[in-house]
N, CA, C and O atoms as a Tinker XYZ file with bonds, in Angstrom:
   480  protein
     1  N    175.000000   44.278000  160.786000    73     2
     2  CA   174.026000   45.689000  160.375000    64     1     3
     3  C    174.973000   46.180000  159.329000    63     2     4     5
     4  O    176.103000   46.597000  159.583000    81     3
     5  N    174.489000   46.113000  158.238000    73     3     6
     6  CA   175.153000   46.559000  156.926000    64     5     7
     7  C    174.192000   47.573000  156.047000    63     6     8     9
     8  O    174.600000   48.007000  154.970000    81     7
     9  N    173.020000   47.891000  156.514000    73     7    10
    10  CA   172.425000   49.024000  155.858000    64     9    11
    11  C    172.237000   50.447000  156.997000    63    10    12    13
    12  O    172.585000   50.463000  158.178000    81    11
    13  N    171.685000   51.400000  156.338000    73    11    14
    14  CA   171.357000   52.510000  157.488000    64    13    15
    15  C    170.319000   52.228000  158.075000    63    14    16    17
    16  O    169.315000   51.780000  157.520000    81    15
    17  N    170.430000   52.440000  159.180000    73    15    18
    18  CA   169.618000   52.436000  160.406000    64    17    19
    19  C    168.889000   54.002000  160.937000    63    18    20    21
    20  O    169.637000   54.972000  160.817000    81    19
    21  N    168.063000   54.158000  161.272000    73    19    22
    22  CA   167.141000   55.680000  161.538000    64    21    23
    23  C    168.092000   55.977000  163.396000    63    22    24    25
    24  O    167.730000   57.051000  163.875000    81    23
    25  N    168.854000   55.405000  164.074000    73    23    26
    26  CA   169.816000   55.561000  164.664000    64    25    27
    27  C    170.851000   56.121000  164.463000    63    26    28    29
    28  O    171.498000   56.677000  165.350000    81    27
    29  N    171.192000   56.064000  163.213000    73    27    30
    30  CA   172.423000   56.625000  162.601000    64    29    31
    31  C    172.646000   58.006000  161.821000    63    30    32    33
    32  O    173.668000   58.463000  161.310000    81    31
    33  N    170.864000   58.705000  161.932000    73    31    34
    34  CA   170.972000   59.307000  161.117000    64    33    35
    35  C    171.901000   60.587000  161.866000    63    34    36    37
    36  O    172.525000   61.147000  160.964000    81    35
    37  N    172.108000   61.036000  162.809000    73    35    38
    38  CA   173.086000   61.961000  163.402000    64    37    39
    39  C    174.421000   62.017000  162.761000    63    38    40    41
    40  O    174.994000   63.071000  162.485000    81    39
    41  N    174.920000   60.749000  162.523000    73    39    42
    42  CA   175.804000   60.529000  162.226000    64    41    43
    43  C    176.301000   61.034000  161.217000    63    42    44    45
    44  O    177.296000   61.755000  161.133000    81    43
    45  N    175.298000   60.491000  160.057000    73    43    46
    46  CA   175.250000   60.436000  158.854000    64    45    47
    47  C    174.882000   62.707000  158.540000    63    46    48    49
    48  O    175.189000   63.432000  157.594000    81    47
    49  N    174.279000   62.955000  159.626000    73    47    50
    50  CA   174.127000   64.514000  159.343000    64    49    51
    51  C    175.449000   65.023000  159.571000    63    50    52    53
    52  O    175.699000   66.056000  158.951000    81    51
    53  N    176.165000   64.660000  160.146000    73    51    54
    54  CA   177.299000   65.259000  160.625000    64    53    55
    55  C    178.437000   64.703000  159.115000    63    54    56    57
    56  O    178.910000   65.579000  158.391000    81    55
    57  N    178.688000   63.428000  158.882000    73    55    58
    58  CA   179.216000   63.265000  157.549000    64    57    59
    59  C    178.667000   64.219000  156.394000    63    58    60    61
    60  O    179.380000   64.972000  155.731000    81    59
    61  N    177.568000   64.098000  156.287000    73    59    62
    62  CA   177.432000   65.297000  155.170000    64    61    63
    63  C    177.769000   66.743000  154.934000    63    62    64    65
    64  O    178.150000   67.298000  153.904000    81    63
    65  N    177.504000   67.283000  156.299000    73    63    66
    66  CA   178.019000   68.800000  156.921000    64    65    67
    67  C    179.892000   68.780000  156.466000    63    66    68    69
    68  O    180.609000   69.688000  156.045000    81    67
    69  N    180.203000   67.290000  156.791000    73    67    70
    70  CA   181.381000   67.692000  156.339000    64    69    71
    71  C    182.246000   67.850000  155.183000    63    70    72    73
    72  O    183.144000   68.651000  154.922000    81    71
    73  N    181.569000   66.559000  154.366000    73    71    74
    74  CA   181.588000   66.476000  152.937000    64    73    75
    75  C    181.308000   67.880000  152.471000    63    74    76    77
    76  O    182.109000   68.522000  151.792000    81    75
    77  N    180.049000   68.360000  152.893000    73    75    78
    78  CA   179.493000   69.689000  152.205000    64    77    79
    79  C    180.798000   70.720000  152.237000    63    78    80    81
    80  O    181.123000   71.465000  151.312000    81    79
    81  N    181.481000   70.585000  153.545000    73    79    82
    82  CA   182.488000   71.608000  153.448000    64    81    83
    83  C    183.664000   71.715000  152.797000    63    82    84    85
    84  O    184.234000   72.594000  152.150000    81    83
    85  N    183.911000   70.491000  153.159000    73    83    86
    86  CA   184.990000   69.625000  152.176000    64    85    87
    87  C    184.962000   69.882000  150.688000    63    86    88    89
    88  O    186.023000   70.154000  150.126000    81    87
    89  N    183.851000   69.820000  150.014000    73    87    90
    90  CA   183.599000   70.457000  148.980000    64    89    91
    91  C    183.654000   71.497000  148.288000    63    90    92    93
    92  O    184.002000   71.601000  147.112000    81    91
    93  N    183.240000   72.452000  149.154000    73    91    94
    94  CA   183.171000   74.074000  149.134000    64    93    95
    95  C    184.590000   74.492000  149.105000    63    94    96    97
    96  O    185.037000   75.448000  148.470000    81    95
    97  N    185.338000   73.565000  149.960000    73    95    98
    98  CA   186.930000   74.367000  150.301000    64    97    99
    99  C    187.550000   73.929000  148.988000    63    98   100   101
   100  O    188.382000   74.710000  148.526000    81    99
   101  N    187.302000   72.840000  148.311000    73    99   102
   102  CA   187.579000   72.559000  146.719000    64   101   103
   103  C    187.302000   73.433000  146.137000    63   102   104   105
   104  O    188.075000   74.316000  145.767000    81   103
   105  N    186.227000   73.372000  145.950000    73   103   106
   106  CA   185.799000   74.796000  144.728000    64   105   107
   107  C    186.253000   75.732000  145.133000    63   106   108   109
   108  O    186.751000   76.409000  144.233000    81   107
   109  N    186.393000   76.385000  146.645000    73   107   110
   110  CA   186.998000   78.286000  146.641000    64   109   111
   111  C    188.502000   77.968000  146.179000    63   110   112   113
   112  O    189.133000   78.684000  145.401000    81   111
   113  N    188.970000   76.832000  146.750000    73   111   114
   114  CA   190.548000   76.690000  146.047000    64   113   115
   115  C    190.763000   76.473000  144.792000    63   114   116   117
   116  O    191.803000   76.923000  144.313000    81   115
   117  N    190.134000   75.970000  144.219000    73   115   118
   118  CA   190.057000   75.949000  142.505000    64   117   119
   119  C    189.620000   77.285000  141.805000    63   118   120   121
   120  O    189.650000   77.276000  140.574000    81   119
   121  N    189.348000   78.064000  142.237000    73   119   122
   122  CA   188.435000   79.348000  141.739000    64   121   123
   123  C    189.963000   80.438000  142.530000    63   122   124   125
   124  O    189.994000   81.595000  142.109000    81   123
   125  N    190.915000   80.105000  143.411000    73   123   126
   126  CA   191.428000   80.901000  143.772000    64   125   127
   127  C    192.654000   80.447000  142.981000    63   126   128   129
   128  O    193.321000   81.379000  142.533000    81   127
   129  N    193.021000   79.420000  142.758000    73   127   130
   130  CA   194.015000   79.141000  141.834000    64   129   131
   131  C    194.135000   79.362000  140.439000    63   130   132   133
   132  O    195.129000   79.131000  139.750000    81   131
   133  N    192.872000   79.902000  140.019000    73   131   134
   134  CA   192.399000   80.353000  138.719000    64   133   135
   135  C    193.157000   81.592000  138.435000    63   134   136   137
   136  O    194.003000   81.993000  137.636000    81   135
   137  N    192.332000   82.106000  139.657000    73   135   138
   138  CA   192.871000   83.574000  139.357000    64   137   139
   139  C    194.360000   84.592000  138.637000    63   138   140   141
   140  O    194.513000   85.421000  137.740000    81   139
   141  N    195.241000   83.886000  139.698000    73   139   142
   142  CA   196.583000   84.117000  138.978000    64   141   143
   143  C    196.872000   83.648000  137.670000    63   142   144   145
   144  O    197.864000   84.222000  137.222000    81   143
   145  N    196.508000   83.040000  137.097000    73   143   146
   146  CA   196.445000   82.316000  135.922000    64   145   147
   147  C    195.975000   83.144000  134.753000    63   146   148   149
   148  O    196.496000   83.018000  133.645000    81   147
   149  N    194.887000   84.082000  135.018000    73   147   150
   150  CA   194.266000   84.712000  134.218000    64   149   151
   151  C    195.028000   86.162000  133.874000    63   150   152   153
   152  O    194.998000   86.675000  132.755000    81   151
   153  N    195.598000   86.637000  134.837000    73   151   154
   154  CA   196.324000   87.871000  134.969000    64   153   155
   155  C    198.094000   87.641000  134.615000    63   154   156   157
   156  O    198.806000   88.635000  134.471000    81   155
   157  N    198.527000   86.576000  134.530000    73   155   158
   158  CA   199.662000   86.087000  133.667000    64   157   159
   159  C    199.399000   86.599000  131.909000    63   158   160   161
   160  O    198.405000   86.546000  131.183000    81   159
   161  N    200.922000   87.133000  131.674000    73   159   162
   162  CA   200.978000   87.379000  130.286000    64   161   163
   163  C    201.133000   86.098000  129.272000    63   162   164   165
   164  O    201.467000   84.952000  129.570000    81   163
   165  N    200.871000   86.505000  128.287000    73   163   166
   166  CA   201.120000   84.751000  127.640000    64   165   167
   167  C    201.995000   85.198000  126.469000    63   166   168   169
   168  O    201.657000   86.080000  125.679000    81   167
   169  N    203.299000   84.432000  126.413000    73   167   170
   170  CA   204.309000   84.741000  126.015000    64   169   171
   171  C    204.301000   83.796000  124.682000    63   170   172   173
   172  O    204.897000   84.151000  123.666000    81   171
   173  N    203.751000   82.858000  124.744000    73   171   174
   174  CA   203.730000   81.819000  123.015000    64   173   175
   175  C    202.240000   80.855000  123.033000    63   174   176   177
   176  O    201.502000   80.492000  123.949000    81   175
   177  N    202.223000   80.670000  121.644000    73   175   178
   178  CA   201.078000   79.871000  121.441000    64   177   179
   179  C    201.365000   78.478000  122.779000    63   178   180   181
   180  O    200.648000   78.315000  123.766000    81   179
   181  N    202.280000   77.856000  122.505000    73   179   182
   182  CA   202.402000   76.618000  123.390000    64   181   183
   183  C    201.796000   76.725000  124.780000    63   182   184   185
   184  O    201.120000   75.906000  125.404000    81   183
   185  N    202.309000   78.235000  125.182000    73   183   186
   186  CA   201.634000   78.603000  126.758000    64   185   187
   187  C    200.308000   79.301000  126.982000    63   186   188   189
   188  O    199.949000   79.702000  128.089000    81   187
   189  N    199.495000   79.442000  125.702000    73   187   190
   190  CA   198.750000   80.173000  125.235000    64   189   191
   191  C    197.507000   78.568000  125.676000    63   190   192   193
   192  O    196.575000   78.402000  126.463000    81   191
   193  N    198.166000   77.769000  124.718000    73   191   194
   194  CA   197.184000   76.070000  124.848000    64   193   195
   195  C    197.296000   75.584000  125.690000    63   194   196   197
   196  O    196.762000   74.480000  125.588000    81   195
   197  N    197.851000   75.780000  126.887000    73   195   198
   198  CA   198.408000   75.403000  127.997000    64   197   199
   199  C    197.497000   75.576000  128.855000    63   198   200   201
   200  O    196.727000   74.800000  129.420000    81   199
   201  N    197.735000   77.189000  128.919000    73   199   202
   202  CA   196.558000   77.728000  129.948000    64   201   203
   203  C    195.273000   77.028000  129.324000    63   202   204   205
   204  O    194.711000   76.177000  130.013000    81   203
   205  N    194.742000   77.352000  127.987000    73   203   206
   206  CA   193.302000   77.011000  127.497000    64   205   207
   207  C    193.327000   75.691000  128.150000    63   206   208   209
   208  O    192.495000   75.725000  129.057000    81   207
   209  N    193.801000   74.755000  128.106000    73   207   210
   210  CA   193.646000   73.253000  128.458000    64   209   211
   211  C    193.341000   73.264000  130.320000    63   210   212   213
   212  O    192.449000   72.656000  130.911000    81   211
   213  N    194.083000   73.889000  130.734000    73   211   214
   214  CA   194.061000   74.021000  132.188000    64   213   215
   215  C    192.679000   74.483000  132.886000    63   214   216   217
   216  O    192.091000   73.984000  133.846000    81   215
   217  N    192.322000   75.711000  132.008000    73   215   218
   218  CA   190.889000   76.048000  131.900000    64   217   219
   219  C    190.058000   75.155000  132.163000    63   218   220   221
   220  O    189.357000   75.029000  133.167000    81   219
   221  N    190.172000   74.198000  130.785000    73   219   222
   222  CA   188.902000   73.599000  130.650000    64   221   223
   223  C    189.047000   72.219000  131.324000    63   222   224   225
   224  O    188.035000   71.543000  131.140000    81   223
   225  N    190.039000   71.566000  132.082000    73   223   226
   226  CA   189.985000   71.022000  132.812000    64   225   227
   227  C    189.879000   71.640000  134.551000    63   226   228   229
   228  O    190.273000   70.759000  135.315000    81   227
   229  N    189.621000   72.401000  134.989000    73   227   230
   230  CA   189.245000   73.138000  135.840000    64   229   231
   231  C    188.067000   73.466000  135.701000    63   230   232   233
   232  O    187.298000   73.171000  136.615000    81   231
   233  N    187.615000   74.087000  134.671000    73   231   234
   234  CA   185.926000   73.975000  134.788000    64   233   235
   235  C    185.139000   72.844000  134.829000    63   234   236   237
   236  O    184.004000   72.786000  135.301000    81   235
   237  N    185.977000   71.639000  134.153000    73   235   238
   238  CA   185.582000   70.241000  134.486000    64   237   239
   239  C    185.518000   69.802000  135.747000    63   238   240   241
   240  O    184.525000   69.182000  136.128000    81   239
   241  N    186.750000   70.109000  136.714000    73   239   242
   242  CA   186.416000   69.892000  138.089000    64   241   243
   243  C    185.508000   70.611000  138.816000    63   242   244   245
   244  O    184.796000   70.044000  139.644000    81   243
   245  N    185.443000   71.763000  138.616000    73   243   246
   246  CA   184.219000   72.702000  139.316000    64   245   247
   247  C    183.074000   72.303000  138.701000    63   246   248   249
   248  O    182.497000   71.920000  139.719000    81   247
   249  N    182.250000   72.083000  137.773000    73   247   250
   250  CA   181.317000   71.487000  137.430000    64   249   251
   251  C    181.161000   70.048000  138.394000    63   250   252   253
   252  O    180.034000   69.775000  138.807000    81   251
   253  N    182.201000   69.235000  138.703000    73   251   254
   254  CA   181.965000   68.217000  139.206000    64   253   255
   255  C    181.885000   68.151000  140.825000    63   254   256   257
   256  O    181.282000   67.358000  141.548000    81   255
   257  N    182.747000   69.319000  141.155000    73   255   258
   258  CA   182.063000   69.786000  142.752000    64   257   259
   259  C    180.779000   70.037000  142.739000    63   258   260   261
   260  O    180.193000   69.634000  143.743000    81   259
   261  N    180.033000   70.647000  141.822000    73   259   262
   262  CA   179.175000   71.838000  141.949000    64   261   263
   263  C    178.269000   70.410000  141.657000    63   262   264   265
   264  O    177.187000   70.308000  142.236000    81   263
   265  N    178.607000   69.605000  140.992000    73   263   266
   266  CA   176.775000   68.080000  141.571000    64   265   267
   267  C    177.741000   67.641000  142.544000    63   266   268   269
   268  O    177.547000   68.202000  143.623000    81   267
   269  N    178.373000   67.119000  142.550000    73   267   270
   270  CA   178.478000   66.373000  144.516000    64   269   271
   271  C    178.417000   67.560000  145.288000    63   270   272   273
   272  O    178.472000   67.027000  146.397000    81   271
   273  N    178.327000   69.063000  145.582000    73   271   274
   274  CA   177.562000   69.593000  146.419000    64   273   275
   275  C    175.989000   69.777000  146.317000    63   274   276   277
   276  O    175.258000   70.189000  147.219000    81   275
   277  N    175.594000   69.370000  144.974000    73   275   278
   278  CA   174.036000   69.483000  144.565000    64   277   279
   279  C    173.519000   68.007000  145.051000    63   278   280   281
   280  O    172.311000   67.878000  145.252000    81   279
   281  N    174.365000   66.921000  145.240000    73   279   282
   282  CA   173.809000   65.576000  145.438000    64   281   283
   283  C    174.137000   65.687000  147.125000    63   282   284   285
   284  O    173.318000   65.001000  147.737000    81   283
   285  N    174.960000   66.260000  147.887000    73   283   286
   286  CA   175.046000   65.975000  149.183000    64   285   287
   287  C    173.911000   67.100000  149.674000    63   286   288   289
   288  O    173.408000   66.871000  150.774000    81   287
   289  N    173.342000   68.611000  148.774000    73   287   290
   290  CA   172.234000   68.540000  149.598000    64   289   291
   291  C    171.133000   67.795000  149.368000    63   290   292   293
   292  O    170.194000   67.820000  150.163000    81   291
   293  N    171.117000   67.101000  148.341000    73   291   294
   294  CA   169.759000   66.288000  148.114000    64   293   295
   295  C    169.457000   64.750000  149.400000    63   294   296   297
   296  O    168.509000   64.079000  149.808000    81   295
   297  N    171.007000   64.849000  149.603000    73   295   298
   298  CA   171.004000   63.404000  150.177000    64   297   299
   299  C    170.426000   64.182000  151.890000    63   298   300   301
   300  O    169.838000   63.600000  152.802000    81   299
   301  N    170.831000   65.518000  151.827000    73   299   302
   302  CA   170.591000   65.839000  153.460000    64   301   303
   303  C    169.143000   65.739000  153.771000    63   302   304   305
   304  O    168.625000   65.440000  154.847000    81   303
   305  N    168.411000   66.132000  152.305000    73   303   306
   306  CA   166.738000   66.399000  152.319000    64   305   307
   307  C    166.666000   64.893000  152.225000    63   306   308   309
   308  O    165.543000   64.664000  152.674000    81   307
   309  N    167.038000   64.098000  152.004000    73   307   310
   310  CA   166.721000   62.649000  152.052000    64   309   311
   311  C    166.644000   62.305000  153.201000    63   310   312   313
   312  O    165.542000   62.037000  153.679000    81   311
   313  N    168.182000   62.195000  154.194000    73   311   314
   314  CA   167.805000   62.687000  155.451000    64   313   315
   315  C    166.380000   62.655000  156.171000    63   314   316   317
   316  O    165.594000   61.816000  156.612000    81   315
   317  N    166.497000   64.168000  156.030000    73   315   318
   318  CA   165.677000   64.311000  156.601000    64   317   319
   319  C    163.976000   64.242000  156.604000    63   318   320   321
   320  O    163.178000   64.439000  157.521000    81   319
   321  N    163.789000   63.914000  155.318000    73   319   322
   322  CA   162.683000   63.264000  154.925000    64   321   323
   323  C    162.162000   61.588000  155.307000    63   322   324   325
   324  O    161.035000   61.162000  155.056000    81   323
   325  N    163.085000   60.923000  155.854000    73   323   326
   326  CA   163.442000   59.879000  156.288000    64   325   327
   327  C    163.439000   58.741000  155.425000    63   326   328   329
   328  O    162.786000   57.723000  155.655000    81   327
   329  N    164.275000   58.942000  154.287000    73   327   330
   330  CA   164.430000   58.332000  152.634000    64   329   331
   331  C    165.772000   57.821000  152.178000    63   330   332   333
   332  O    166.105000   57.114000  151.227000    81   331
   333  N    166.667000   58.601000  153.496000    73   331   334
   334  CA   167.939000   58.298000  153.256000    64   333   335
   335  C    168.725000   57.165000  153.139000    63   334   336   337
   336  O    168.108000   56.393000  153.875000    81   335
   337  N    169.744000   56.497000  152.677000    73   335   338
   338  CA   169.728000   55.177000  152.458000    64   337   339
   339  C    169.103000   53.783000  151.538000    63   338   340   341
   340  O    169.257000   52.562000  151.568000    81   339
   341  N    168.226000   54.895000  150.633000    73   339   342
   342  CA   167.240000   53.541000  149.573000    64   341   343
   343  C    167.617000   54.428000  148.461000    63   342   344   345
   344  O    167.566000   55.657000  148.427000    81   343
   345  N    168.101000   53.392000  147.334000    73   343   346
   346  CA   167.849000   53.938000  145.772000    64   345   347
   347  C    167.230000   54.332000  145.393000    63   346   348   349
   348  O    166.115000   53.854000  145.188000    81   347
   349  N    167.739000   55.799000  144.982000    73   347   350
   350  CA   166.442000   56.087000  143.935000    64   349   351
   351  C    165.519000   55.315000  143.018000    63   350   352   353
   352  O    164.320000   55.544000  142.859000    81   351
   353  N    166.185000   54.440000  142.480000    73   351   354
   354  CA   165.889000   53.837000  141.166000    64   353   355
   355  C    165.071000   52.605000  141.622000    63   354   356   357
   356  O    163.870000   52.535000  141.358000    81   355
   357  N    165.734000   51.607000  142.326000    73   355   358
   358  CA   164.913000   50.572000  142.862000    64   357   359
   359  C    164.132000   50.608000  143.981000    63   358   360   361
   360  O    163.120000   49.909000  144.016000    81   359
   361  N    164.447000   51.342000  144.952000    73   359   362
   362  CA   163.998000   51.336000  146.136000    64   361   363
   363  C    164.732000   50.538000  147.244000    63   362   364   365
   364  O    164.267000   50.362000  148.370000    81   363
   365  N    165.806000   50.121000  146.852000    73   363   366
   366  CA   166.413000   48.846000  147.593000    64   365   367
   367  C    167.297000   49.702000  148.602000    63   366   368   369
   368  O    167.430000   50.924000  148.530000    81   367
   369  N    167.927000   48.809000  149.627000    73   367   370
   370  CA   168.668000   49.394000  150.495000    64   369   371
   371  C    170.015000   49.742000  149.770000    63   370   372   373
   372  O    170.398000   49.278000  148.696000    81   371
   373  N    170.490000   50.419000  150.366000    73   371   374
   374  CA   172.061000   51.143000  149.358000    64   373   375
   375  C    172.937000   50.936000  151.123000    63   374   376   377
   376  O    172.701000   51.357000  152.255000    81   375
   377  N    174.081000   49.988000  150.437000    73   375   378
   378  CA   175.189000   48.991000  151.264000    64   377   379
   379  C    175.884000   50.114000  152.650000    63   378   380   381
   380  O    175.968000   51.338000  152.559000    81   379
   381  N    176.173000   49.540000  153.474000    73   379   382
   382  CA   176.724000   50.901000  154.430000    64   381   383
   383  C    177.878000   50.955000  154.208000    63   382   384   385
   384  O    178.425000   51.991000  154.586000    81   383
   385  N    178.594000   50.094000  153.640000    73   383   386
   386  CA   179.835000   50.554000  153.424000    64   385   387
   387  C    179.929000   51.576000  152.446000    63   386   388   389
   388  O    180.928000   52.240000  152.168000    81   387
   389  N    178.575000   51.650000  151.854000    73   387   390
   390  CA   178.787000   52.328000  150.057000    64   389   391
   391  C    178.815000   53.804000  150.882000    63   390   392   393
   392  O    179.561000   54.744000  150.611000    81   391
   393  N    177.738000   53.757000  152.032000    73   391   394
   394  CA   177.228000   55.279000  152.188000    64   393   395
   395  C    178.420000   56.356000  152.985000    63   394   396   397
   396  O    178.661000   57.563000  153.002000    81   395
   397  N    178.998000   55.034000  153.638000    73   395   398
   398  CA   179.850000   55.658000  154.598000    64   397   399
   399  C    181.296000   56.198000  153.717000    63   398   400   401
   400  O    182.239000   56.627000  154.382000    81   399
   401  N    181.368000   56.160000  152.610000    73   399   402
   402  CA   182.453000   55.899000  151.748000    64   401   403
   403  C    181.814000   57.426000  151.132000    63   402   404   405
   404  O    182.379000   58.481000  151.422000    81   403
   405  N    180.768000   57.398000  150.391000    73   403   406
   406  CA   180.263000   58.314000  149.813000    64   405   407
   407  C    178.879000   58.746000  149.933000    63   406   408   409
   408  O    178.111000   58.745000  148.970000    81   407
   409  N    178.455000   59.226000  151.463000    73   407   410
   410  CA   177.193000   59.373000  151.978000    64   409   411
   411  C    176.267000   60.288000  150.636000    63   410   412   413
   412  O    175.046000   60.150000  150.706000    81   411
   413  N    176.596000   60.839000  149.915000    73   411   414
   414  CA   175.341000   61.604000  149.139000    64   413   415
   415  C    175.274000   60.488000  147.854000    63   414   416   417
   416  O    175.168000   60.930000  146.710000    81   415
   417  N    175.344000   58.906000  148.114000    73   415   418
   418  CA   175.427000   58.450000  147.030000    64   417   419
   419  C    174.066000   58.475000  147.126000    63   418   420   421
   420  O    173.418000   58.721000  148.143000    81   419
   421  N    173.453000   58.089000  145.512000    73   419   422
   422  CA   171.826000   58.151000  145.012000    64   421   423
   423  C    171.831000   56.455000  145.177000    63   422   424   425
   424  O    171.216000   55.963000  146.123000    81   423
   425  N    172.530000   55.620000  144.246000    73   423   426
   426  CA   171.933000   54.645000  143.964000    64   425   427
   427  C    172.564000   53.421000  144.798000    63   426   428   429
   428  O    173.656000   53.620000  145.328000    81   427
   429  N    171.936000   52.151000  144.947000    73   427   430
   430  CA   172.773000   50.756000  145.119000    64   429   431
   431  C    173.687000   50.646000  143.987000    63   430   432   433
   432  O    173.623000   51.379000  143.000000    81   431
   433  N    174.526000   49.728000  144.150000    73   431   434
   434  CA   176.069000   49.358000  143.262000    64   433   435
   435  C    175.031000   49.440000  142.189000    63   434   436   437
   436  O    174.801000   50.441000  141.511000    81   435
   437  N    174.136000   47.723000  142.063000    73   435   438
   438  CA   173.490000   47.428000  140.643000    64   437   439
   439  C    172.826000   48.393000  139.799000    63   438   440   441
   440  O    172.601000   48.122000  138.620000    81   439
   441  N    172.332000   50.046000  140.565000    73   439   442
   442  CA   171.658000   50.112000  139.899000    64   441   443
   443  C    172.740000   51.448000  139.040000    63   442   444   445
   444  O    172.567000   51.930000  137.920000    81   443
   445  N    173.895000   51.776000  140.107000    73   443   446
   446  CA   174.658000   52.622000  139.875000    64   445   447
   447  C    175.256000   52.083000  138.812000    63   446   448   449
   448  O    175.247000   52.857000  137.855000    81   447
   449  N    176.011000   50.581000  138.508000    73   447   450
   450  CA   176.337000   50.642000  137.471000    64   449   451
   451  C    175.980000   50.426000  136.332000    63   450   452   453
   452  O    176.829000   50.103000  135.500000    81   451
   453  N    174.444000   50.561000  135.929000    73   451   454
   454  CA   173.557000   50.751000  135.141000    64   453   455
   455  C    173.792000   51.685000  134.695000    63   454   456   457
   456  O    174.424000   51.956000  133.675000    81   455
   457  N    173.146000   52.481000  135.649000    73   455   458
   458  CA   173.271000   54.398000  135.043000    64   457   459
   459  C    174.947000   54.549000  134.442000    63   458   460   461
   460  O    175.098000   55.279000  133.463000    81   459
   461  N    175.678000   54.139000  134.794000    73   459   462
   462  CA   177.315000   53.947000  134.579000    64   461   463
   463  C    177.502000   53.646000  133.078000    63   462   464   465
   464  O    178.128000   54.345000  132.281000    81   463
   465  N    176.699000   52.203000  132.759000    73   463   466
   466  CA   176.404000   51.709000  131.693000    64   465   467
   467  C    175.681000   52.712000  130.484000    63   466   468   469
   468  O    176.125000   52.773000  129.338000    81   467
   469  N    174.783000   53.290000  130.846000    73   467   470
   470  CA   173.864000   54.178000  130.163000    64   469   471
   471  C    174.985000   55.620000  129.473000    63   470   472   473
   472  O    174.891000   56.304000  128.454000    81   471
   473  N    175.757000   55.602000  130.347000    73   471   474
   474  CA   176.477000   56.845000  129.911000    64   473   475
   475  C    178.009000   56.500000  128.725000    63   474   476   477
   476  O    178.870000   57.238000  128.247000    81   475
   477  N    177.813000   55.467000  128.657000    73   475   478
   478  CA   178.953000   54.847000  127.586000    64   477   479
   479  C    178.325000   54.502000  126.341000    63   478   480
   480  O    178.994000   54.029000  125.423000    81   479
């Protein structure tokens, strides 16, 4: 058995809930870490450049976490609609090991690679 089957739904629902909570904690921690830096005085241009760079990295991380949260929400909807474990592009089944590692995954490996190739 290397594909998702309906009896696994409860386990994957729990996995997606845990993933959602994990992402929300990471996003909250990122926001909490950012607050003290905003209140610190900048002593020179190097400090300012460092803070600007850190803020940009934090913003990218926050964007990534929010995108992952949206993927988790979409995966939960697919689970409820009986479409979980199916590639959004080709309609093929997503490997169970891939779903266990990233339960919010939307594509099979072949389609994921195609998407990543289009991004470069």
